[in-house]
C-alpha positions as CSV (number, residue, x, y, z in Angstrom):
1,M,96.7,146.0,102.8
2,A,97.2,144.0,99.6
3,L,94.7,144.7,96.8
4,V,94.5,141.9,94.2
5,R,93.1,143.4,91.0
6,N,91.7,140.5,88.9
7,Y,91.1,142.4,85.7
8,R,92.0,141.9,82.1
9,A,91.2,143.8,78.9
10,T,88.1,142.6,77.1
11,I,87.7,142.5,73.4
12,F,84.1,142.8,72.3
13,P,83.1,140.8,69.2
14,A,82.2,143.0,66.3
15,E,78.6,141.9,66.2
16,T,78.0,143.2,69.7
17,M,78.9,146.7,68.6
18,S,75.9,147.0,66.4
19,N,73.4,149.7,67.5
20,R,71.2,148.7,70.4
21,N,68.7,150.3,72.6
22,L,70.7,151.4,75.7
23,A,67.9,150.3,78.0
24,H,68.7,146.7,77.0
25,V,72.5,147.4,77.5
26,I,71.7,148.6,81.0
27,V,69.8,145.5,81.8
28,D,72.3,143.1,80.3
29,S,75.0,144.8,82.3
30,L,73.1,144.2,85.5
31,A,72.6,140.5,84.5
32,N,76.4,140.2,83.9
33,A,77.0,141.6,87.4
34,G,74.9,138.7,88.8
35,V,71.8,140.8,89.6
36,K,68.7,138.6,89.9
37,I,66.2,141.0,91.3
38,V,65.5,144.7,90.6
39,F,63.1,146.6,93.0
40,G,61.5,149.8,91.7
41,I,58.6,152.0,90.7
42,P,58.1,152.9,87.1
43,G,57.8,156.4,85.6
44,A,58.1,158.1,82.2
45,K,61.8,158.9,82.6
46,V,62.8,155.4,83.2
47,D,60.1,153.3,81.6
48,G,62.5,152.1,78.9
49,V,64.5,150.1,81.4
50,F,61.3,148.7,82.8
51,D,60.3,147.6,79.3
52,A,63.7,145.9,78.8
53,L,63.3,144.1,82.1
54,R,59.9,142.7,81.2
55,D,61.3,139.9,79.0
56,H,64.7,139.4,80.6
57,P,65.3,135.7,81.3
58,S,67.3,136.0,84.5
59,I,66.3,139.2,86.3
60,K,63.0,139.5,88.2
61,L,61.3,142.9,88.4
62,I,59.6,143.6,91.8
63,V,57.3,146.6,91.7
64,C,57.1,148.2,95.1
65,R,54.6,150.7,96.6
66,H,57.2,153.3,97.6
67,E,60.7,154.1,96.5
68,Q,62.0,154.2,100.0
69,N,60.9,150.6,100.5
70,A,62.5,149.7,97.1
71,A,65.8,151.0,98.6
72,F,65.2,149.1,101.8
73,M,64.7,145.8,99.8
74,A,67.8,146.4,97.7
75,A,69.8,147.0,100.9
76,A,68.6,143.7,102.4
77,V,69.7,141.9,99.2
78,G,73.1,143.5,99.6
79,R,73.3,142.5,103.3
80,L,72.1,139.0,102.8
81,T,74.1,138.1,99.6
82,G,77.1,140.4,99.7
83,L,76.3,141.6,96.1
84,P,74.7,145.1,95.6
85,G,71.0,145.1,95.6
86,V,69.4,147.2,92.8
87,C,66.6,149.7,92.9
88,L,65.2,151.5,89.9
89,V,63.2,154.8,90.1
90,T,62.0,157.7,88.0
91,S,62.9,161.4,88.3
92,G,61.9,164.0,90.8
93,P,60.2,162.7,93.9
94,G,60.9,159.1,92.6
95,T,64.6,159.9,93.2
96,S,64.2,162.0,96.3
97,N,62.2,159.3,98.0
98,L,65.3,157.1,97.9
99,V,67.2,159.3,100.4
100,T,66.3,157.5,103.7
101,G,66.8,154.1,102.2
102,L,70.2,154.9,100.7
103,A,71.4,156.8,103.9
104,T,70.5,153.7,105.9
105,A,72.4,151.4,103.4
106,T,75.5,153.5,103.4
107,T,75.6,154.0,107.2
108,E,75.1,150.3,107.8
109,G,77.4,148.9,105.2
110,D,74.8,147.4,102.8
111,P,75.9,147.6,99.1
112,V,73.2,149.1,96.9
113,L,73.1,150.4,93.3
114,A,70.4,152.9,92.7
115,I,69.4,153.8,89.1
116,A,67.4,156.9,88.6
117,G,65.9,158.3,85.4
118,T,66.1,162.0,84.8
119,V,64.8,164.5,82.4
120,S,66.5,164.6,79.0
121,R,69.8,166.4,78.6
122,L,68.1,169.1,76.5
123,Q,65.8,169.9,79.5
124,A,68.4,169.5,82.3
125,A,69.0,173.2,82.8
126,R,65.4,174.2,82.5
127,H,62.6,174.5,85.0
128,T,60.6,171.6,83.7
129,H,58.4,168.7,85.0
130,Q,60.3,166.5,87.6
131,S,63.6,168.2,87.0
132,L,65.9,167.6,89.9
133,D,69.7,168.0,90.6
134,V,70.3,164.3,91.5
135,N,73.9,164.9,92.6
136,K,72.9,167.5,95.2
137,V,70.1,165.4,96.5
138,L,71.9,162.1,96.8
139,E,75.6,162.8,97.2
140,G,75.3,163.2,101.0
141,V,73.9,159.7,101.4
142,C,75.8,157.8,98.7
143,K,79.4,156.7,98.3
144,S,79.3,158.1,94.7
145,V,76.7,159.7,92.4
146,I,77.3,159.7,88.7
147,Q,75.2,161.4,86.0
148,V,75.7,159.8,82.6
149,G,76.4,162.5,80.0
150,V,77.0,160.5,76.8
151,E,75.8,157.2,75.5
152,D,79.3,155.6,75.5
153,Q,79.5,156.0,79.2
154,V,76.6,153.8,80.2
155,S,78.2,150.4,80.6
156,E,81.4,151.7,82.3
157,V,79.4,153.9,84.7
158,I,77.2,151.0,85.8
159,A,80.2,148.7,86.2
160,N,82.2,151.3,88.3
161,A,79.2,152.2,90.5
162,F,78.6,148.5,91.1
163,R,82.2,148.0,92.1
164,Q,82.2,151.1,94.3
165,A,79.2,149.8,96.2
166,R,81.0,146.5,96.9
167,R,84.2,148.1,98.0
168,F,84.7,148.5,101.7
169,P,83.2,150.3,103.5
170,Q,80.2,149.1,101.5
171,G,77.2,151.3,100.9
172,A,75.0,152.9,98.3
173,T,76.0,154.3,94.9
174,A,73.7,156.0,92.4
175,V,73.6,156.4,88.6
176,A,71.4,159.0,87.0
177,L,70.4,158.3,83.4
178,P,68.7,161.0,81.2
179,M,65.6,159.6,79.5
180,D,67.0,160.3,76.0
181,I,70.1,158.2,76.7
182,I,68.0,155.3,78.0
183,K,66.0,155.3,74.8
184,S,69.0,156.0,72.5
185,T,69.9,153.7,69.7
186,S,72.3,156.0,68.0
187,V,75.6,154.4,69.3
188,G,76.6,150.8,69.7
189,V,77.6,150.3,73.4
190,P,78.1,146.7,74.6
191,P,77.3,145.6,78.2
192,F,80.4,145.0,80.3
193,P,81.2,141.4,81.0
194,A,80.9,139.7,84.4
195,L,84.6,140.1,85.2
196,S,84.4,143.9,85.1
197,F,82.0,143.9,88.1
198,E,84.3,142.2,90.4
199,S,85.8,144.3,93.3
200,P,89.5,144.1,94.2
201,G,90.4,141.3,96.6
202,Y,91.8,142.0,100.0
203,G,94.9,140.2,101.3
204,S,96.9,140.0,104.5
205,S,97.8,143.1,106.5
206,N,101.3,144.6,107.0
207,A,103.5,141.8,108.4
208,K,105.4,144.1,110.7
209,L,102.2,145.4,112.3
210,G,100.9,141.9,112.5
211,K,103.9,140.9,114.6
212,I,103.3,143.9,116.9
213,A,99.6,142.9,117.3
214,V,100.6,139.3,118.1
215,D,103.1,140.5,120.7
216,K,100.4,142.7,122.3
217,L,97.9,139.8,122.4
218,L,100.5,137.5,124.0
219,G,101.4,140.2,126.5
220,S,97.8,140.7,127.6
221,K,96.0,138.8,130.4
222,Y,92.4,139.6,129.6
223,P,91.8,140.1,125.9
224,V,88.3,140.3,124.4
225,I,87.1,140.2,120.8
226,L,84.5,142.8,119.8
227,L,82.8,141.8,116.6
228,G,81.2,144.6,114.5
229,M,79.0,144.7,111.4
230,R,81.7,143.9,108.9
231,S,82.6,140.7,110.8
232,A,79.3,139.2,109.6
233,D,80.9,138.0,106.3
234,P,80.9,134.2,106.4
235,S,84.7,133.9,105.9
236,V,85.4,136.3,108.8
237,V,82.9,134.4,111.0
238,H,84.6,131.1,110.3
239,A,88.0,132.5,111.0
240,V,86.9,134.0,114.4
241,R,85.3,130.6,115.3
242,R,88.5,128.8,114.5
243,M,90.5,131.2,116.7
244,I,88.3,131.1,119.7
245,M,87.9,127.3,119.6
246,N,91.4,126.8,120.9
247,H,91.8,129.8,123.2
248,T,89.9,131.4,126.1
249,L,89.0,134.5,124.1
250,P,85.6,136.0,125.2
251,V,83.6,137.4,122.3
252,V,81.1,140.2,122.3
253,E,78.8,141.0,119.3
254,T,77.4,144.3,118.2
255,F,73.7,144.1,117.1
256,Q,74.7,143.8,113.4
257,A,77.2,141.0,114.2
258,A,74.4,138.9,115.6
259,G,74.9,135.2,114.9
260,A,78.6,135.2,114.5
261,I,79.1,132.8,117.4
262,S,77.7,129.3,116.7
263,E,75.8,127.3,119.3
264,D,78.7,125.0,120.0
265,L,80.9,127.9,121.0
266,L,78.5,129.6,123.4
267,N,81.0,129.2,126.2
268,R,83.0,132.0,124.4
269,Y,79.9,134.2,123.9
270,Y,79.3,137.1,126.2
271,G,76.3,138.7,124.6
272,R,75.5,141.7,122.4
273,V,76.1,145.4,123.1
274,G,74.5,148.5,121.8
275,L,72.7,151.7,122.8
276,F,73.0,151.5,126.6
277,R,76.0,150.4,128.6
278,N,74.4,147.9,130.9
279,Q,74.8,144.4,129.4
280,P,77.1,141.5,130.3
281,G,79.1,142.2,127.2
282,D,79.8,145.7,128.5
283,K,81.1,144.2,131.7
284,I,83.5,141.9,129.9
285,L,84.7,144.9,127.7
286,A,85.3,146.9,130.9
287,R,87.4,144.2,132.4
288,A,89.6,143.7,129.3
289,D,93.2,144.8,129.1
290,L,93.1,144.4,125.3
291,I,90.3,144.6,122.8
292,I,90.5,143.2,119.3
293,T,87.8,144.9,117.2
294,V,86.8,143.1,114.1
295,G,84.8,144.9,111.5
296,Y,83.7,147.4,114.1
297,D,82.2,150.8,113.1
298,P,81.4,153.6,115.6
299,Y,78.0,153.9,113.8
300,E,76.9,150.8,115.6
301,Y,77.8,151.6,119.2
302,D,79.6,154.8,120.2
303,A,83.1,154.1,121.4
304,E,82.7,156.6,124.3
305,T,79.8,154.4,125.5
306,W,81.7,151.1,125.7
307,N,85.2,152.5,126.2
308,V,84.6,155.1,128.9
309,D,88.1,155.5,130.3
310,N,89.9,158.8,130.2
311,P,91.7,158.9,126.9
312,T,95.1,158.9,128.7
313,T,94.3,155.5,130.1
314,I,92.3,154.2,127.2
315,H,92.1,150.4,126.5
316,N,94.6,148.8,124.2
317,I,92.8,148.3,120.9
318,I,93.8,146.2,117.9
319,H,91.7,147.3,114.9
320,V,91.1,144.5,112.3
321,D,89.0,145.5,109.3
322,Y,88.8,146.0,105.6
323,T,89.3,149.7,106.1
324,D,91.2,152.0,108.5
325,A,89.8,153.2,111.8
326,R,87.6,156.2,112.3
327,V,89.6,157.5,115.3
328,S,88.2,159.5,118.1
329,Q,89.2,160.3,121.7
330,H,87.8,157.0,122.7
331,Y,88.8,154.9,119.7
332,M,92.5,155.2,119.1
333,P,93.8,151.7,118.1
334,Q,97.4,151.0,119.0
335,V,97.6,148.7,115.9
336,E,95.5,148.8,112.8
337,L,95.5,145.6,110.7
338,V,93.8,146.5,107.4
339,G,93.1,143.9,104.8
340,N,91.0,140.7,104.7
341,P,89.9,140.2,108.3
342,A,89.6,136.5,107.8
343,D,93.2,136.2,106.7
344,I,94.4,138.5,109.5
345,I,92.5,136.5,112.2
346,D,93.9,133.2,110.9
347,E,97.4,134.5,110.9
348,M,97.0,135.8,114.5
349,A,95.6,132.5,115.6
350,S,98.5,130.6,113.9
351,S,101.1,132.9,115.5
352,I,99.9,132.4,119.1
353,Q,99.2,128.7,118.8
354,A,102.7,127.5,119.7
355,F,102.7,129.7,122.8
356,K,99.5,128.1,124.3
357,P,98.6,131.3,126.1
358,K,96.5,131.1,129.3
359,F,94.2,134.1,128.8
360,W,92.0,135.0,131.8
361,S,94.0,132.7,134.1
362,G,92.8,133.3,137.6
363,A,89.7,135.2,136.5
364,E,87.7,132.1,135.6
365,D,85.1,132.7,138.3
366,A,84.5,136.3,137.1
367,L,84.1,135.1,133.6
368,E,81.6,132.5,134.6
369,N,79.6,134.9,136.7
370,I,79.3,137.2,133.7
371,R,78.4,134.3,131.4
372,Q,75.6,133.3,133.7
373,E,74.1,136.8,133.5
374,I,73.4,136.3,129.8
375,D,70.7,133.7,130.3
376,K,69.1,135.2,133.5
377,W,66.3,136.9,131.5
378,Q,64.9,133.5,130.5
379,S,63.8,132.7,134.0
380,T,61.9,136.0,134.4
381,A,60.4,135.6,130.9
382,T,58.5,132.5,132.0
383,A,57.9,133.3,135.6
384,N,54.9,135.0,137.2
385,I,53.1,135.3,133.8
386,I,49.6,136.9,134.0
387,L,47.7,134.9,131.4
388,D,44.9,137.4,131.0
389,G,47.2,140.4,130.8
390,P,49.1,141.8,127.8
391,V,52.2,140.1,126.6
392,Q,55.6,140.8,128.2
393,P,58.3,141.5,125.6
394,T,60.7,138.9,127.0
395,H,58.0,136.3,127.1
396,F,57.3,136.9,123.4
397,V,61.1,136.6,122.6
398,Y,61.3,133.4,124.5
399,Q,58.3,131.8,122.8
400,L,59.3,133.0,119.3
401,R,62.8,131.3,119.8
402,H,61.0,128.2,120.8
403,Y,58.8,127.9,117.7
404,L,61.2,129.1,115.0
405,P,63.7,126.8,113.3
406,K,67.2,128.1,114.1
407,D,68.0,129.0,110.4
408,T,65.0,131.3,110.1
409,V,65.8,134.9,108.9
410,V,64.2,137.4,111.3
411,A,64.0,141.1,110.3
412,V,63.5,143.5,113.2
413,D,62.2,147.0,112.8
414,V,63.4,149.9,115.0
415,G,61.6,150.7,118.3
416,T,61.6,149.2,121.7
417,V,61.0,145.9,120.0
418,Y,64.5,146.2,118.4
419,I,66.2,146.5,121.8
420,Y,64.5,143.5,123.3
421,M,65.1,141.3,120.2
422,M,68.7,142.3,119.6
423,R,69.6,141.7,123.3
424,Y,67.8,138.5,123.9
425,F,66.9,136.6,120.7
426,Q,69.6,134.1,120.1
427,I,70.7,133.3,116.6
428,Y,73.6,131.1,115.5
429,S,74.2,132.1,111.9
430,P,75.3,135.6,110.7
431,R,72.8,137.8,108.8
432,H,69.9,135.9,110.1
433,L,68.8,138.6,112.6
434,L,68.6,141.9,110.8
435,C,68.3,145.3,112.3
436,S,69.0,149.0,111.5
437,N,71.7,149.8,114.0
438,G,73.3,152.8,112.4
439,Q,70.5,155.1,111.3
440,Q,67.9,153.3,113.4
441,T,65.4,153.7,110.5
442,L,61.8,153.0,111.1
443,G,59.9,150.8,108.6
444,V,62.7,148.5,107.5
445,G,61.3,145.3,109.0
446,L,58.7,144.3,106.4
447,P,60.7,145.3,103.3
448,W,63.7,143.4,104.5
449,A,61.6,140.3,105.1
450,I,60.2,140.6,101.6
451,A,63.8,140.7,100.2
452,A,64.9,137.8,102.4
453,S,61.9,135.8,101.1
454,L,62.6,136.5,97.5
455,T,66.4,135.8,97.7
456,Q,66.0,132.3,99.2
457,E,67.9,129.6,97.4
458,P,67.2,127.4,95.6
459,K,63.5,128.3,95.7
460,P,62.3,131.8,96.5
461,C,59.6,132.2,99.2
462,S,59.9,128.5,100.2
463,K,60.8,129.0,103.8
464,K,59.1,131.2,106.5
465,V,60.7,134.6,107.1
466,V,59.7,136.6,110.2
467,S,59.5,140.3,110.6
468,I,58.7,142.2,113.7
469,S,57.8,145.9,114.3
470,G,56.1,148.2,116.7
471,D,52.7,149.6,115.6
472,G,54.4,152.9,114.7
473,G,57.2,151.5,112.6
474,F,54.8,149.1,110.8
475,M,52.8,152.0,109.3
476,F,56.0,153.4,107.7
477,S,56.0,150.6,105.2
478,S,52.8,148.7,105.7
479,Q,51.8,149.3,102.1
480,E,54.3,146.7,101.1
481,L,51.9,144.0,102.3
482,A,50.6,144.4,98.7
483,T,54.0,143.6,97.4
484,A,54.5,140.6,99.7
485,V,51.1,139.1,98.8
486,Q,51.6,139.7,95.1
487,Q,55.0,138.0,95.1
488,K,53.6,135.1,97.2
489,C,56.1,135.7,100.0
490,N,56.0,133.4,103.0
491,I,56.2,136.0,105.8
492,T,54.7,136.2,109.3
493,H,54.9,139.8,110.6
494,F,54.3,140.5,114.3
495,I,53.3,143.9,115.5
496,W,54.0,144.9,119.1
497,N,51.1,147.2,119.6
498,D,51.0,149.7,122.5
499,S,49.4,152.6,120.4
500,A,52.5,154.7,120.9
501,Y,56.1,155.4,119.9
502,N,57.4,153.7,123.1
503,M,61.1,153.9,122.4
504,V,60.8,157.7,122.3
505,E,58.3,157.6,125.2
506,F,60.5,155.9,127.9
507,Q,63.5,158.0,127.0
508,E,61.5,161.2,127.2
509,E,60.1,160.2,130.5
510,A,63.7,159.6,131.8
511,K,64.7,163.1,130.6
512,Y,61.7,165.2,131.4
513,G,59.5,163.1,133.7
514,R,56.8,163.0,131.0
515,S,56.3,162.2,127.3
516,S,55.2,164.3,124.4
517,G,54.1,163.5,120.8
518,I,54.1,159.7,121.2
519,K,50.4,158.7,121.1
520,L,49.2,156.6,118.2
521,G,46.4,154.0,117.9
522,G,43.1,153.9,116.0
523,I,44.0,151.0,113.6
524,D,42.5,147.5,113.5
525,F,45.6,145.7,112.1
526,V,43.7,142.4,111.6
527,K,41.2,144.1,109.2
528,F,44.0,146.1,107.7
529,A,46.0,142.9,106.9
530,E,43.0,141.1,105.4
531,A,42.3,144.1,103.1
532,F,45.3,142.8,101.2
533,E,43.7,139.9,99.4
534,G,45.4,136.7,100.4
535,A,46.9,137.9,103.7
536,K,45.7,136.6,107.0
537,G,45.3,138.7,110.2
538,Y,45.6,137.4,113.8
539,R,45.2,139.1,117.1
540,V,46.8,138.4,120.5
541,T,45.2,140.3,123.4
542,T,46.4,138.3,126.3
543,T,49.5,136.2,127.2
544,G,47.3,133.1,127.4
545,E,46.6,133.4,123.7
546,L,50.2,133.9,122.5
547,K,51.4,130.4,122.1
548,S,48.5,129.0,120.1
549,V,48.2,132.1,117.8
550,M,51.9,132.4,117.3
551,K,52.1,128.7,116.3
552,E,49.2,129.1,113.9
553,A,50.5,132.3,112.3
554,L,53.9,130.7,111.8
555,E,52.4,127.7,110.1
556,F,50.4,129.8,107.7
557,Q,51.7,129.5,104.2
558,G,51.7,133.1,102.9
559,V,51.6,136.5,104.4
560,A,50.3,136.7,108.0
561,V,50.1,139.7,110.3
562,V,49.8,139.3,114.1
563,D,48.6,142.2,116.2
564,V,50.1,141.6,119.7
565,R,49.0,143.7,122.6
566,I,52.3,144.3,124.3
567,D,53.1,145.4,127.9
568,Y,55.8,148.1,127.8
569,S,55.4,149.0,131.5
570,K,59.0,147.8,132.2
571,S,60.7,149.2,129.1
572,H,62.3,152.0,131.1
573,E,64.5,149.3,132.7
574,L,66.2,148.9,129.3
575,M,68.3,152.0,130.1
576,K,68.7,151.5,133.9
577,N,71.5,150.0,135.9
578,I,74.3,151.7,134.0
579,I,77.7,150.1,134.7
580,P,79.8,152.5,136.8
581,K,82.7,154.1,134.8
582,D,85.2,152.6,137.2
583,Y,83.8,149.1,136.8
584,R,86.5,146.4,136.5
């Protein structure tokens, strides 16, 4: 792996060294890093930074209703833009409330910089109001946690934390700032310039290993590309598209790689895989004699689920990524190409071009049969619909795809809704169908939609964003409807309502023949939505109502919430029909 360090020494003009309030230095540093939005909740230990943000010309402060949701929103910014999202919180529970959001970000490769205020240095060793050992609380869920000890460290700590969040594998970093440092004016500390926030670049991989990989590819008959979460970067997506355009290379996406394959290349697309080994994509992986994984992380889909062979006869795997493989019995790549995946894929494509390989020769019928399985769900989604009954999940997915522009960002919460959407909702651009596929964190849907709305270019909140959750997951972050309305977001949020935690329910029933602890209900979501002044509530109780209500809710300019009575009677089928281990 070649690392290109684009860094030069910076001389700060003498006038910038004059004494300044460090809160302003912190904010100016964030601005130099390209930060445009900060999500947070104020408190006494960090109010100096909030005060400095109030008048800043280029950074917008978004006040959230819970610190966990602030972390979710920051993570969505990181996923959508590639630059770390920033959340800002106070000490004690303000900081500890970040844990789930930061754990989700780190697991799923979303760059985040969390800034937490703490008690003063004088009080740090005392039992005092909101005292908390930030390192012990956050170090298990962050790539790095740094507590600033002296004023002169502030700019460099923020710069290094920002860089560390961007470096692959991306994730969350945290900076703890004692309140007396934030308010200090005793030392002149300049903000670091924009250049200091850049991460090292990634170049080509080892040439010798690249040659071995090409030889393995040319020697294979049935190669398949498995795209993982780190393949969603636009440069990687375009490289993969260029490669498969000229070669019969079937491509399978993990849930977080959704949208990597464009509409004009659907003849190379064999669906998405995740959770249960029973999809067309699993079948094509099982038939492969070589798998090229690009940006794949076992967090997304356990290797022992999709690569079920005995380790002694395990698939040939070429690992292409920014970072080395996390090996296991079922994930032992024969070749690891570490560097910029876009460059690596382009080099592989160039190397095989002259040979004009005939991959999958003689197996065209098998390929086509598997391809046809991908779209079979659509016929059942529109057949035998009971108009006066609750909505079938696949029917909802079908109708939503029909009404939405193809470039709409859709944020999907965890639950049974997430399985249906990630399997069947087609999208043709990366990072336009968002899900929590590592931690499977409930409550992410609405906060992610808010972040997606606020980061739209050139005008925030100009285009419709859609979020979807179950009734259980919605209540994890439903208070952020206030944030969405206040910020004039243009969001339609659909709730698949069955008054239960259904994803838990059908798996419990498969294990024990019954369910426990899954019953919910008792909420009128239409009234709940309209309690947030400016939001509009809708209700769908029958399939016959779905199309008209969906259309109206999507056309509504502002925040709309649609309570959909969903029929989960077939959800147990999501884990049925497991492909036999000896499937070929």
